[in-house]
MARMARPA-415233 format. One record per residue: x, z, y of N, C-alpha, C in turn; residue in one letter; residue number from 1. Coordinates in nm, 4 decimals. Layout:
BEGIN
+----------+----------+----------+----------+----------+----------+----------+----------+----------+---------+-----+
!     n_c1 !     n_c3 !     n_c2 !    ca_c1 !    ca_c3 !    ca_c2 !     c_c1 !     c_c3 !     c_c2 ! residuo ! num !
+----------+----------+----------+----------+----------+----------+----------+----------+----------+---------+-----+
!        X !        Z !        Y !        X !        Z !        Y !        X !        Z !        Y !       A ! NUM !
...
+----------+----------+----------+----------+----------+----------+----------+----------+----------+---------+-----+
END
This chain:
BEGIN
+----------+----------+----------+----------+----------+----------+----------+----------+----------+---------+-----+
!     n_c1 !     n_c3 !     n_c2 !    ca_c1 !    ca_c3 !    ca_c2 !     c_c1 !     c_c3 !     c_c2 ! residuo ! num !
+----------+----------+----------+----------+----------+----------+----------+----------+----------+---------+-----+
!   2.9734 !  -0.2422 !  -0.7835 !   2.8422 !  -0.3248 !  -0.8090 !   2.8555 !  -0.2437 !  -0.9458 !       M !   1 !
!   2.7402 !  -0.1786 !  -0.9380 !   2.6775 !  -0.1678 !  -1.1583 !   2.6370 !  -0.1992 !  -1.2030 !       L !   2 !
!   2.6153 !  -0.2717 !  -1.3159 !   2.5513 !  -0.3457 !  -1.4382 !   2.4068 !  -0.3097 !  -1.4908 !       L !   3 !
!   2.3431 !  -0.4102 !  -1.4784 !   2.2307 !  -0.3987 !  -1.5028 !   2.1217 !  -0.3302 !  -1.5948 !       A !   4 !
!   2.2487 !  -0.2558 !  -1.6934 !   2.2717 !  -0.2085 !  -1.8520 !   2.2645 !  -0.0806 !  -1.7630 !       G !   5 !
!   2.4523 !   0.0002 !  -1.7255 !   2.3796 !   0.0554 !  -1.6392 !   2.2674 !   0.1384 !  -1.6077 !       E !   6 !
!   2.2314 !   0.0979 !  -1.5054 !   2.0983 !   0.1001 !  -1.4304 !   2.0053 !   0.1199 !  -1.4905 !       T !   7 !
!   1.9842 !   0.0099 !  -1.5862 !   1.7923 !   0.0315 !  -1.6421 !   1.8033 !   0.0488 !  -1.7943 !       W !   8 !
!   1.8893 !   0.0794 !  -1.8227 !   1.9332 !   0.1049 !  -1.9794 !   1.8732 !   0.0190 !  -2.0968 !       N !   9 !
!   1.9059 !  -0.0933 !  -2.0153 !   1.9090 !  -0.2373 !  -2.1057 !   2.0121 !  -0.2173 !  -2.2321 !       I !  10 !
!   1.9323 !  -0.2752 !  -2.3176 !   2.0965 !  -0.2833 !  -2.4066 !   2.1490 !  -0.4400 !  -2.3796 !       E !  11 !
!   2.2549 !  -0.4192 !  -2.5181 !   2.3845 !  -0.5425 !  -2.5329 !   2.2525 !  -0.6645 !  -2.5537 !       E !  12 !
!   2.2750 !  -0.7283 !  -2.4818 !   2.2148 !  -0.8378 !  -2.5213 !   2.0758 !  -0.9185 !  -2.4737 !       G !  13 !
!   1.9577 !  -0.7685 !  -2.4194 !   1.8723 !  -0.7118 !  -2.3424 !   1.8021 !  -0.8078 !  -2.3243 !       G !  14 !
!   1.8547 !  -0.8306 !  -2.1842 !   1.8554 !  -0.9936 !  -2.0758 !   1.8416 !  -1.1268 !  -2.0999 !       L !  15 !
!   1.7657 !  -1.2145 !  -2.0970 !   1.8004 !  -1.3548 !  -2.1276 !   1.8448 !  -1.3844 !  -1.9730 !       N !  16 !
!   1.9917 !  -1.4304 !  -1.9884 !   2.0320 !  -1.5088 !  -1.8749 !   1.9569 !  -1.6893 !  -1.8721 !       R !  17 !
!   1.8923 !  -1.6984 !  -1.9263 !   1.7747 !  -1.8347 !  -1.9125 !   1.7150 !  -1.8228 !  -1.7766 !       K !  18 !
!   1.7660 !  -1.9557 !  -1.7382 !   1.6591 !  -1.9642 !  -1.5874 !   1.4718 !  -1.9457 !  -1.6452 !       L !  19 !
!   1.4268 !  -1.8677 !  -1.5980 !   1.2823 !  -1.8525 !  -1.6122 !   1.1716 !  -1.9852 !  -1.5264 !       G !  20 !
!   1.0565 !  -2.0078 !  -1.5509 !   0.9941 !  -2.0619 !  -1.5399 !   0.9209 !  -2.0363 !  -1.4104 !       L !  21 !
!   0.8545 !  -2.1585 !  -1.3606 !   0.8434 !  -2.2091 !  -1.2251 !   0.6753 !  -2.1243 !  -1.2582 !       T !  22 !
!   0.6167 !  -2.1045 !  -1.0957 !   0.4595 !  -2.0767 !  -1.1231 !   0.3572 !  -2.1018 !  -1.1905 !       T !  23 !
!   0.3704 !  -2.3095 !  -1.1411 !   0.3528 !  -2.4018 !  -1.2373 !   0.3805 !  -2.4257 !  -1.3742 !       T !  24 !
!   0.5284 !  -2.4519 !  -1.3925 !   0.5821 !  -2.4412 !  -1.5419 !   0.4976 !  -2.2917 !  -1.6482 !       E !  25 !
!   0.4651 !  -2.1903 !  -1.5699 !   0.4030 !  -2.0813 !  -1.6115 !   0.2929 !  -2.0991 !  -1.6844 !       I !  26 !
!   0.1807 !  -2.1227 !  -1.5866 !   0.0611 !  -2.2177 !  -1.6695 !   0.0535 !  -2.3371 !  -1.6796 !       L !  27 !
!   0.1313 !  -2.3510 !  -1.7264 !   0.1390 !  -2.5266 !  -1.8297 !   0.1912 !  -2.4338 !  -1.9640 !       S !  28 !
!   0.2264 !  -2.3606 !  -1.9794 !   0.2750 !  -2.3358 !  -2.0657 !   0.1904 !  -2.1806 !  -2.1026 !       H !  29 !
!   0.0908 !  -2.1868 !  -2.1079 !  -0.0451 !  -2.0984 !  -2.1443 !  -0.1181 !  -2.1638 !  -2.2513 !       A !  30 !
!  -0.1128 !  -2.1554 !  -2.3711 !  -0.1609 !  -2.1894 !  -2.4566 !  -0.0986 !  -2.1024 !  -2.6040 !       H !  31 !
!  -0.2031 !  -2.1479 !  -2.7177 !  -0.1318 !  -2.0929 !  -2.8559 !   0.0256 !  -2.2063 !  -2.8283 !       P !  32 !
!   0.1445 !  -2.0356 !  -2.8723 !   0.2545 !  -2.0221 !  -2.9058 !   0.3221 !  -2.0339 !  -2.7435 !       G !  33 !
!   0.3125 !  -2.0305 !  -2.6582 !   0.3248 !  -2.0431 !  -2.5012 !   0.2908 !  -1.8871 !  -2.4827 !       G !  34 !
!   0.3294 !  -1.8531 !  -2.3212 !   0.2544 !  -1.7959 !  -2.2348 !   0.1587 !  -1.7741 !  -2.2881 !       V !  35 !
!   0.1039 !  -1.6262 !  -2.3427 !  -0.0348 !  -1.5699 !  -2.3383 !  -0.1005 !  -1.4587 !  -2.2649 !       R !  36 !
!  -0.0509 !  -1.4370 !  -2.1865 !  -0.0939 !  -1.2939 !  -2.0821 !  -0.0002 !  -1.3313 !  -1.9571 !       S !  37 !
!  -0.0320 !  -1.2616 !  -1.8914 !   0.0049 !  -1.2864 !  -1.7328 !  -0.0728 !  -1.1894 !  -1.6677 !       L !  38 !
!   0.0910 !  -1.1350 !  -1.5596 !   0.0729 !  -1.0715 !  -1.4164 !   0.0491 !  -1.1083 !  -1.3585 !       F !  39 !
!   0.0743 !  -1.1177 !  -1.2260 !  -0.0299 !  -1.2030 !  -1.0390 !   0.0046 !  -1.0721 !  -1.0064 !       M !  40 !
!   0.0664 !  -1.1046 !  -0.8923 !   0.0709 !  -0.9940 !  -0.7923 !   0.0925 !  -1.0573 !  -0.6727 !       M !  41 !
!   0.0105 !  -1.0489 !  -0.5508 !  -0.0388 !  -1.1532 !  -0.4595 !  -0.0443 !  -1.2604 !  -0.4778 !       G !  42 !
!  -0.1259 !  -1.3126 !  -0.5962 !  -0.1169 !  -1.5022 !  -0.6263 !  -0.2400 !  -1.5097 !  -0.6883 !       E !  43 !
!  -0.2441 !  -1.6779 !  -0.5860 !  -0.3800 !  -1.6745 !  -0.6337 !  -0.3657 !  -1.8605 !  -0.6568 !       N !  44 !
!  -0.2823 !  -1.8914 !  -0.8207 !  -0.2856 !  -2.0061 !  -0.8298 !  -0.3966 !  -2.1222 !  -0.8231 !       P !  45 !
!  -0.5156 !  -2.0650 !  -0.8357 !  -0.6827 !  -2.1659 !  -0.8340 !  -0.7194 !  -2.1869 !  -0.7330 !       M !  46 !
!  -0.5964 !  -2.1520 !  -0.6048 !  -0.5962 !  -2.2092 !  -0.4231 !  -0.4746 !  -2.2955 !  -0.4205 !       M !  47 !
!  -0.3932 !  -2.2605 !  -0.5100 !  -0.2027 !  -2.2960 !  -0.4113 !  -0.2031 !  -2.3935 !  -0.5704 !       S !  48 !
!  -0.2002 !  -2.4082 !  -0.6704 !  -0.2297 !  -2.5232 !  -0.7966 !  -0.2340 !  -2.6216 !  -0.7568 !       E !  49 !
!  -0.1267 !  -2.7715 !  -0.7400 !  -0.2434 !  -2.9111 !  -0.7003 !  -0.3328 !  -2.9630 !  -0.7500 !       P !  50 !
!  -0.3250 !  -2.9236 !  -0.9119 !  -0.4930 !  -2.9966 !  -0.9705 !  -0.5455 !  -2.8081 !  -1.0284 !       N !  51 !
!  -0.6297 !  -2.7995 !  -0.9651 !  -0.7109 !  -2.7262 !  -0.9800 !  -0.8026 !  -2.6870 !  -1.1440 !       L !  52 !
!  -0.8512 !  -2.8005 !  -1.1657 !  -0.9298 !  -2.8793 !  -1.3021 !  -0.7987 !  -2.8384 !  -1.4137 !       N !  53 !
!  -0.6979 !  -2.8526 !  -1.4243 !  -0.5993 !  -2.8346 !  -1.4717 !  -0.5637 !  -2.6624 !  -1.5144 !       Q !  54 !
!  -0.5464 !  -2.6068 !  -1.3701 !  -0.5240 !  -2.4408 !  -1.3454 !  -0.6150 !  -2.4146 !  -1.4096 !       T !  55 !
!  -0.7908 !  -2.3933 !  -1.3979 !  -0.8562 !  -2.3227 !  -1.4552 !  -0.8809 !  -2.3677 !  -1.6080 !       C !  56 !
!  -0.8012 !  -2.4526 !  -1.6368 !  -0.7844 !  -2.4458 !  -1.7848 !  -0.6465 !  -2.3450 !  -1.8458 !       H !  57 !
!  -0.6041 !  -2.3834 !  -1.7685 !  -0.4923 !  -2.3251 !  -1.8145 !  -0.5303 !  -2.1615 !  -1.8188 !       H !  58 !
!  -0.5836 !  -2.1246 !  -1.7134 !  -0.6163 !  -1.9943 !  -1.6613 !  -0.7236 !  -1.9403 !  -1.7720 !       M !  59 !
!  -0.7781 !  -2.0441 !  -1.8288 !  -0.8973 !  -1.9797 !  -1.9483 !  -0.7989 !  -1.9442 !  -2.0879 !       Q !  60 !
!  -0.6587 !  -2.0498 !  -2.1033 !  -0.5906 !  -1.9918 !  -2.2026 !  -0.5639 !  -1.8650 !  -2.2066 !       Q !  61 !
!  -0.5256 !  -1.8081 !  -2.1618 !  -0.4791 !  -1.6490 !  -2.1343 !  -0.5411 !  -1.5687 !  -2.1864 !       L !  62 !
!  -0.5077 !  -1.4655 !  -2.2867 !  -0.5357 !  -1.3705 !  -2.4057 !  -0.5577 !  -1.2593 !  -2.3184 !       E !  63 !
!  -0.4414 !  -1.2770 !  -2.2070 !  -0.4750 !  -1.1465 !  -2.0981 !  -0.4037 !  -1.1225 !  -1.9930 !       F !  64 !
!  -0.4690 !  -1.1338 !  -1.8508 !  -0.4352 !  -1.1271 !  -1.7562 !  -0.4540 !  -1.0346 !  -1.6112 !       L !  65 !
!  -0.3705 !  -0.9373 !  -1.5584 !  -0.3945 !  -0.8939 !  -1.4981 !  -0.3330 !  -0.9183 !  -1.3806 !       V !  66 !
!  -0.4864 !  -0.9177 !  -1.2535 !  -0.4047 !  -0.9422 !  -1.0836 !  -0.3847 !  -0.8303 !  -0.9894 !       S !  67 !
!  -0.3013 !  -0.8307 !  -0.9476 !  -0.2091 !  -0.7521 !  -0.8709 !  -0.3458 !  -0.7536 !  -0.7167 !       Q !  68 !
!  -0.3794 !  -0.7727 !  -0.6663 !  -0.4132 !  -0.8522 !  -0.5249 !  -0.5096 !  -0.7391 !  -0.4781 !       D !  69 !
!  -0.4838 !  -0.7907 !  -0.2999 !  -0.5970 !  -0.7021 !  -0.2001 !  -0.7683 !  -0.6876 !  -0.2414 !       L !  70 !
!  -0.7730 !  -0.7657 !  -0.3250 !  -0.9803 !  -0.8201 !  -0.3306 !  -0.9152 !  -0.9394 !  -0.4473 !       F !  71 !
!  -1.0880 !  -0.9441 !  -0.5484 !  -1.0410 !  -1.0228 !  -0.6211 !  -1.1196 !  -1.1927 !  -0.5523 !       I !  72 !
!  -1.0106 !  -1.2762 !  -0.6070 !  -1.0304 !  -1.3943 !  -0.5459 !  -1.0156 !  -1.4590 !  -0.6761 !       N !  73 !
!  -0.9825 !  -1.6365 !  -0.6130 !  -1.0815 !  -1.7258 !  -0.7652 !  -0.9874 !  -1.7028 !  -0.8445 !       E !  74 !
!  -0.8340 !  -1.6983 !  -0.8316 !  -0.7575 !  -1.6550 !  -0.9697 !  -0.8267 !  -1.5464 !  -1.0524 !       S !  75 !
!  -0.8361 !  -1.4299 !  -0.9610 !  -0.8321 !  -1.3256 !  -1.0373 !  -0.9839 !  -1.2805 !  -1.0561 !       G !  76 !
!  -1.0745 !  -1.3827 !  -1.0736 !  -1.2319 !  -1.3762 !  -1.1497 !  -1.1888 !  -1.3835 !  -1.3041 !       A !  77 !
!  -1.0413 !  -1.4392 !  -1.2880 !  -1.0177 !  -1.4508 !  -1.4561 !  -0.9779 !  -1.3306 !  -1.5486 !       F !  78 !
!  -0.9180 !  -1.2369 !  -1.4188 !  -0.8745 !  -1.1578 !  -1.4923 !  -0.9155 !  -0.9963 !  -1.5944 !       A !  79 !
!  -0.8556 !  -0.9396 !  -1.6383 !  -0.9056 !  -0.8612 !  -1.7853 !  -0.9278 !  -0.7032 !  -1.6690 !       D !  80 !
!  -0.7969 !  -0.7545 !  -1.5811 !  -0.7681 !  -0.5998 !  -1.5158 !  -0.7050 !  -0.6258 !  -1.3703 !       V !  81 !
!  -0.7944 !  -0.5591 !  -1.2717 !  -0.7696 !  -0.5782 !  -1.1918 !  -0.7100 !  -0.4313 !  -1.0882 !       I !  82 !
!  -0.5769 !  -0.5146 !  -1.0713 !  -0.4595 !  -0.3276 !  -0.9862 !  -0.4707 !  -0.3883 !  -0.7784 !       C !  83 !
!  -0.5577 !  -0.2586 !  -0.7893 !  -0.5862 !  -0.3172 !  -0.6119 !  -0.4593 !  -0.2523 !  -0.4909 !       R !  84 !
!  -0.3904 !  -0.3233 !  -0.4806 !  -0.3120 !  -0.2702 !  -0.4014 !  -0.3713 !  -0.2764 !  -0.2454 !       R !  85 !
!  -0.2333 !  -0.2683 !  -0.1447 !  -0.2900 !  -0.1884 !  -0.0301 !  -0.2756 !  -0.2958 !   0.0471 !       S !  86 !
!  -0.3648 !  -0.2952 !   0.1918 !  -0.3208 !  -0.4181 !   0.2810 !  -0.1572 !  -0.3635 !   0.3306 !       L !  87 !
!  -0.0818 !  -0.4471 !   0.3929 !   0.0471 !  -0.4304 !   0.4916 !  -0.0082 !  -0.3526 !   0.5641 !       L !  88 !
!  -0.0508 !  -0.3362 !   0.6252 !  -0.1002 !  -0.2226 !   0.7076 !  -0.1081 !  -0.0440 !   0.6996 !       P !  89 !
!  -0.1440 !  -0.0448 !   0.5622 !  -0.1428 !   0.0565 !   0.4972 !  -0.0316 !   0.0628 !   0.4181 !       R !  90 !
!   0.0643 !   0.0680 !   0.4058 !   0.1976 !   0.0824 !   0.3957 !   0.3327 !   0.0427 !   0.4090 !       R !  91 !
!   0.3888 !   0.1357 !   0.3468 !   0.6238 !   0.1218 !   0.4246 !   0.6429 !   0.0564 !   0.3520 !       T !  92 !
!   0.7068 !  -0.0678 !   0.4066 !   0.8081 !  -0.1292 !   0.3280 !   0.9143 !  -0.2357 !   0.3973 !       A !  93 !
!   1.0205 !  -0.2333 !   0.3442 !   1.1285 !  -0.3300 !   0.3915 !   1.0832 !  -0.4661 !   0.3959 !       L !  94 !
!   1.0773 !  -0.6221 !   0.4365 !   1.0660 !  -0.7070 !   0.3481 !   1.1398 !  -0.8445 !   0.4215 !       S !  95 !
!   1.1828 !  -0.9426 !   0.3450 !   1.2328 !  -1.0148 !   0.4075 !   1.2059 !  -1.1073 !   0.4293 !       P !  96 !
!   1.1981 !  -1.1554 !   0.5921 !   1.1608 !  -1.2609 !   0.6544 !   1.2692 !  -1.3990 !   0.6744 !       I !  97 !
!   1.1370 !  -1.5335 !   0.7034 !   1.1767 !  -1.6671 !   0.6674 !   1.3377 !  -1.6317 !   0.7926 !       P !  98 !
!   1.4036 !  -1.6096 !   0.8465 !   1.5478 !  -1.6098 !   0.9726 !   1.6470 !  -1.5434 !   0.8579 !       S !  99 !
!   1.6061 !  -1.5082 !   0.7280 !   1.6807 !  -1.4243 !   0.6495 !   1.7403 !  -1.2810 !   0.6975 !       D ! 100 !
!   1.6608 !  -1.2405 !   0.7467 !   1.6289 !  -1.0602 !   0.7808 !   1.5645 !  -1.0670 !   0.7105 !       R ! 101 !
!   1.5904 !  -0.8696 !   0.7608 !   1.4755 !  -0.7729 !   0.6641 !   1.4189 !  -0.6713 !   0.7643 !       V ! 102 !
!   1.3633 !  -0.7267 !   0.7618 !   1.2230 !  -0.6553 !   0.8650 !   1.1100 !  -0.4831 !   0.8222 !       Q ! 103 !
!   1.1634 !  -0.4199 !   0.8564 !   1.0810 !  -0.3070 !   0.8087 !   0.9280 !  -0.2850 !   0.8422 !       R ! 104 !
!   0.7677 !  -0.2624 !   0.7775 !   0.6679 !  -0.3122 !   0.8001 !   0.6570 !  -0.0819 !   0.8081 !       V ! 105 !
!   0.5742 !  -0.0598 !   0.8988 !   0.5601 !   0.0759 !   0.9268 !   0.3579 !   0.0833 !   0.8596 !       H ! 106 !
!   0.3467 !   0.2004 !   0.8281 !   0.2171 !   0.2023 !   0.7548 !   0.1593 !   0.2243 !   0.9171 !       K ! 107 !
!   0.0327 !   0.1900 !   0.8854 !  -0.0483 !   0.2658 !   0.9766 !  -0.1693 !   0.3180 !   1.0004 !       A ! 108 !
!  -0.2234 !   0.2999 !   0.8762 !  -0.3175 !   0.3813 !   0.8075 !  -0.3195 !   0.4152 !   0.6537 !       V ! 109 !
!  -0.3578 !   0.5034 !   0.6372 !  -0.3874 !   0.5751 !   0.5000 !  -0.4578 !   0.4289 !   0.3818 !       E ! 110 !
!  -0.4178 !   0.4272 !   0.2727 !  -0.5040 !   0.3017 !   0.1652 !  -0.6180 !   0.3649 !   0.1656 !       P ! 111 !
!  -0.7159 !   0.3078 !   0.1427 !  -0.8503 !   0.3335 !   0.0937 !  -0.8766 !   0.3684 !  -0.0634 !       R ! 112 !
!  -0.9845 !   0.4289 !  -0.0858 !  -1.0344 !   0.4023 !  -0.2128 !  -0.9078 !   0.4302 !  -0.3638 !       G ! 113 !
!  -0.8819 !   0.3509 !  -0.4141 !  -0.7897 !   0.3695 !  -0.5167 !  -0.6387 !   0.2346 !  -0.5279 !       Q ! 114 !
!  -0.6721 !   0.1814 !  -0.3849 !  -0.5798 !   0.1017 !  -0.3716 !  -0.3998 !   0.1682 !  -0.3164 !       A ! 115 !
!  -0.3336 !   0.1201 !  -0.3701 !  -0.1965 !   0.1248 !  -0.3761 !  -0.1362 !   0.0369 !  -0.3716 !       R ! 116 !
!   0.0199 !   0.0728 !  -0.2467 !   0.1158 !  -0.0282 !  -0.2728 !   0.2052 !  -0.0507 !  -0.3920 !       P ! 117 !
!   0.2332 !  -0.1644 !  -0.3958 !   0.2578 !  -0.2285 !  -0.5271 !   0.3231 !  -0.2062 !  -0.6185 !       D ! 118 !
!   0.4666 !  -0.1215 !  -0.5112 !   0.5845 !  -0.0212 !  -0.5986 !   0.5243 !   0.0961 !  -0.6631 !       W ! 119 !
!   0.4347 !   0.1364 !  -0.6216 !   0.4030 !   0.2899 !  -0.7276 !   0.2739 !   0.2125 !  -0.8034 !       Q ! 120 !
!   0.1912 !   0.1081 !  -0.7952 !   0.1444 !   0.0094 !  -0.9308 !   0.2803 !  -0.0044 !  -1.0029 !       I ! 121 !
!   0.3633 !  -0.0655 !  -0.9473 !   0.4564 !  -0.1666 !  -1.0646 !   0.5231 !  -0.0239 !  -1.1688 !       I ! 122 !
!   0.5516 !   0.0921 !  -1.0621 !   0.6584 !   0.1969 !  -1.1357 !   0.5616 !   0.3098 !  -1.2265 !       C ! 123 !
!   0.3971 !   0.2687 !  -1.2162 !   0.3086 !   0.3953 !  -1.2817 !   0.3111 !   0.2500 !  -1.4731 !       D ! 124 !
!   0.3059 !   0.1487 !  -1.4266 !   0.3059 !   0.0355 !  -1.5278 !   0.4064 !   0.0472 !  -1.5924 !       L ! 125 !
!   0.5087 !   0.1051 !  -1.5217 !   0.7048 !   0.0710 !  -1.6318 !   0.6979 !   0.1994 !  -1.6950 !       A ! 126 !
!   0.6024 !   0.3013 !  -1.6632 !   0.6071 !   0.4303 !  -1.7198 !   0.5385 !   0.4859 !  -1.8437 !       C ! 127 !
!   0.4125 !   0.3617 !  -1.8020 !   0.3524 !   0.3634 !  -1.9201 !   0.3477 !   0.2843 !  -2.0445 !       R ! 128 !
!   0.4510 !   0.1538 !  -2.0385 !   0.4939 !   0.0943 !  -2.0951 !   0.6193 !   0.1835 !  -2.1676 !       I ! 129 !
!   0.7156 !   0.2130 !  -2.1045 !   0.8171 !   0.3143 !  -2.1864 !   0.7413 !   0.4026 !  -2.2847 !       E ! 130 !
!   0.6888 !   0.4541 !  -2.1829 !   0.5854 !   0.5548 !  -2.3232 !   0.5731 !   0.5110 !  -2.4497 !       A ! 131 !
!   0.4683 !   0.3825 !  -2.4259 !   0.3529 !   0.3649 !  -2.5308 !   0.5087 !   0.2811 !  -2.6186 !       R ! 132 !
!   0.6197 !   0.2487 !  -2.5687 !   0.6963 !   0.2156 !  -2.6675 !   0.8368 !   0.2659 !  -2.7033 !       L ! 133 !
!   0.7825 !   0.3998 !  -2.6443 !   0.8043 !   0.4887 !  -2.6912 !   1.0260 !   0.5395 !  -2.7113 !       G ! 134 !
!   1.0423 !   0.4069 !  -2.5696 !   1.1896 !   0.4490 !  -2.4733 !   1.2179 !   0.6133 !  -2.5760 !       R ! 135 !
!   1.3880 !   0.6347 !  -2.5346 !   1.4081 !   0.7697 !  -2.5457 !   1.4323 !   0.8158 !  -2.4241 !       P ! 136 !
!   1.5179 !   0.6948 !  -2.3070 !   1.5720 !   0.7574 !  -2.1863 !   1.4643 !   0.6319 !  -2.0587 !       T ! 137 !
!   1.4260 !   0.7198 !  -1.9528 !   1.3352 !   0.6373 !  -1.9259 !   1.4948 !   0.5507 !  -1.8322 !       S ! 138 !
!   1.3740 !   0.3875 !  -1.7546 !   1.4939 !   0.3522 !  -1.6928 !   1.4898 !   0.3848 !  -1.5502 !       A ! 139 !
!   1.4138 !   0.4580 !  -1.5255 !   1.3937 !   0.5382 !  -1.4130 !   1.3069 !   0.5156 !  -1.2759 !       G ! 140 !
!   1.1719 !   0.4820 !  -1.3533 !   1.0694 !   0.4524 !  -1.2595 !   1.0086 !   0.5838 !  -1.1775 !       W ! 141 !
!   1.1009 !   0.6685 !  -1.1436 !   1.0409 !   0.8326 !  -1.0490 !   1.0498 !   0.8031 !  -0.8864 !       D ! 142 !
!   1.0416 !   0.6733 !  -0.8525 !   1.0751 !   0.6734 !  -0.7339 !   0.9377 !   0.7578 !  -0.6419 !       Y ! 143 !
!   0.9734 !   0.8085 !  -0.5301 !   0.9174 !   0.9188 !  -0.4445 !   0.8886 !   0.8132 !  -0.2703 !       T ! 144 !
!   0.9427 !   0.6823 !  -0.2759 !   0.9606 !   0.6269 !  -0.1841 !   1.0115 !   0.4961 !  -0.1742 !       H ! 145 !
!   1.0101 !   0.4121 !  -0.0721 !   1.0630 !   0.2612 !  -0.1157 !   1.1421 !   0.2767 !  -0.0285 !       P ! 146 !
!   1.2605 !   0.3987 !   0.0379 !   1.3836 !   0.3560 !   0.0340 !   1.4352 !   0.4100 !  -0.0458 !       S ! 147 !
!   1.3686 !   0.4420 !  -0.1987 !   1.5326 !   0.4947 !  -0.3042 !   1.5214 !   0.3844 !  -0.3815 !       E ! 148 !
!   1.3753 !   0.2099 !  -0.3610 !   1.4353 !   0.1464 !  -0.4660 !   1.5472 !   0.0160 !  -0.3331 !       I ! 149 !
!   1.4995 !   0.0450 !  -0.2389 !   1.6131 !  -0.0350 !  -0.1608 !   1.7452 !   0.0289 !  -0.1973 !       L ! 150 !
!   1.7858 !   0.1140 !  -0.2165 !   1.8802 !   0.2236 !  -0.2180 !   1.9547 !   0.1448 !  -0.3339 !       A ! 151 !
!   1.8555 !   0.1009 !  -0.4489 !   1.8812 !   0.0776 !  -0.5975 !   1.9236 !  -0.0833 !  -0.5833 !       E ! 152 !
!   1.8639 !  -0.1016 !  -0.5222 !   1.8611 !  -0.3138 !  -0.5396 !   2.0122 !  -0.3117 !  -0.4077 !       V ! 153 !
!   2.0238 !  -0.1977 !  -0.3217 !   2.1791 !  -0.2184 !  -0.2675 !   2.3283 !  -0.1612 !  -0.3142 !       G ! 154 !
!   2.2420 !  -0.1364 !  -0.4724 !   2.3762 !  -0.0098 !  -0.5577 !   2.3847 !  -0.1819 !  -0.5784 !       R ! 155 !
!   2.3129 !  -0.2533 !  -0.7148 !   2.2919 !  -0.3966 !  -0.7999 !   2.3265 !  -0.5041 !  -0.7466 !       N ! 156 !
!   2.2950 !  -0.5472 !  -0.5866 !   2.2898 !  -0.6757 !  -0.5340 !   2.3846 !  -0.6359 !  -0.4163 !       V ! 157 !
!   2.5227 !  -0.6885 !  -0.4696 !   2.5925 !  -0.6978 !  -0.3135 !   2.5725 !  -0.7550 !  -0.1757 !       P ! 158 !
!   2.4862 !  -0.8430 !  -0.1942 !   2.3667 !  -0.9146 !  -0.0722 !   2.3090 !  -0.8172 !   0.0357 !       D ! 159 !
!   2.2366 !  -0.7267 !  -0.0069 !   2.2028 !  -0.6167 !  -0.0170 !   2.2674 !  -0.4642 !   0.0557 !       Y ! 160 !
!   2.3843 !  -0.4670 !   0.0098 !   2.4431 !  -0.3412 !   0.0006 !   2.4095 !  -0.2951 !   0.1188 !       A ! 161 !
!   2.4483 !  -0.3669 !   0.2475 !   2.4386 !  -0.2951 !   0.3905 !   2.1941 !  -0.2734 !   0.4143 !       G ! 162 !
!   2.1669 !  -0.2949 !   0.3329 !   1.9981 !  -0.2802 !   0.3989 !   1.9919 !  -0.1836 !   0.3722 !       V ! 163 !
!   1.9502 !  -0.0379 !   0.4803 !   1.9151 !   0.0603 !   0.3967 !   1.7427 !   0.0595 !   0.5448 !       T ! 164 !
!   1.6711 !   0.1828 !   0.4885 !   1.5571 !   0.2242 !   0.6024 !   1.6218 !   0.2550 !   0.7417 !       Y ! 165 !
!   1.6968 !   0.4127 !   0.6896 !   1.7946 !   0.4296 !   0.8257 !   1.8225 !   0.3398 !   0.9137 !       E ! 166 !
!   1.9560 !   0.2396 !   0.8613 !   1.9862 !   0.1812 !   0.8992 !   1.8651 !   0.0746 !   0.9728 !       R ! 167 !
!   1.8063 !   0.0249 !   0.9067 !   1.6470 !  -0.0702 !   1.0080 !   1.6258 !   0.0124 !   1.1162 !       N ! 168 !
!   1.5798 !   0.1524 !   1.1219 !   1.5350 !   0.2469 !   1.2527 !   1.6466 !   0.1913 !   1.3316 !       R ! 169 !
!   1.7182 !   0.2298 !   1.3024 !   1.8430 !   0.2227 !   1.4096 !   1.8833 !   0.0945 !   1.5209 !       K ! 170 !
!   1.8562 !  -0.0497 !   1.4384 !   1.9299 !  -0.1039 !   1.5169 !   1.7949 !  -0.2496 !   1.4677 !       I ! 171 !
!   1.6862 !  -0.2039 !   1.3736 !   1.5650 !  -0.3079 !   1.3453 !   1.5819 !  -0.4371 !   1.2708 !       G ! 172 !
!   1.5526 !  -0.5294 !   1.2678 !   1.5380 !  -0.6083 !   1.2100 !   1.7364 !  -0.6844 !   1.1519 !       P ! 173 !
!   1.7663 !  -0.7212 !   1.0613 !   1.9248 !  -0.6876 !   1.0093 !   1.8930 !  -0.8638 !   0.8602 !       A ! 174 !
!   2.0149 !  -0.8767 !   0.8841 !   2.0707 !  -0.9779 !   0.8192 !   2.1103 !  -0.8632 !   0.7002 !       N ! 175 !
!   2.0931 !  -0.9180 !   0.5356 !   2.1693 !  -0.8325 !   0.4289 !   2.2586 !  -0.8711 !   0.4209 !       P ! 176 !
!   2.3631 !  -0.6837 !   0.3839 !   2.5195 !  -0.7498 !   0.4050 !   2.5834 !  -0.6933 !   0.3525 !       C ! 177 !
!   2.6598 !  -0.6633 !   0.3271 !   2.7537 !  -0.6059 !   0.1973 !   2.8364 !  -0.4859 !   0.3202 !       A ! 178 !
!   2.8077 !  -0.3647 !   0.2604 !   2.8234 !  -0.2202 !   0.3143 !   2.8231 !  -0.2387 !   0.5135 !       G ! 179 !
+----------+----------+----------+----------+----------+----------+----------+----------+----------+---------+-----+
END
């Protein structure tokens, strides 16, 4: 197994090992001195959080919000930037399913307009951030297919070492396993 710093060019002490916030906690920390911006991907807290009045207040406290979703939903209405993601039938992916297995989803049709798969949007954004920060070496966001991302996950997360597109094609949904 590789170390994260070796894989993603993270400098010593660059990763905070402290447990992060839940979605509800993130929004409750949206205030001066707290969370100032948020990147939501496939989330709609304005419909999923228990106290919608409080959630609306927290959303209004954000200085900058990006919503990456299929359409503009209740939470996306607060967004400064909207990244149009493609529908599941318009992308190829391996996805964890409730039975602790990984299932492949095949693209049935091409995405419309400027909609793109999540991984392409995230990689493009990461490259732009690296360029803006003047990073001398990229963390390797130049993927051409989701199978390359899965291979990287397998090299860094032991439970996914045996999950590959090829294996999934041959035997179908599989439990993550080492080797």
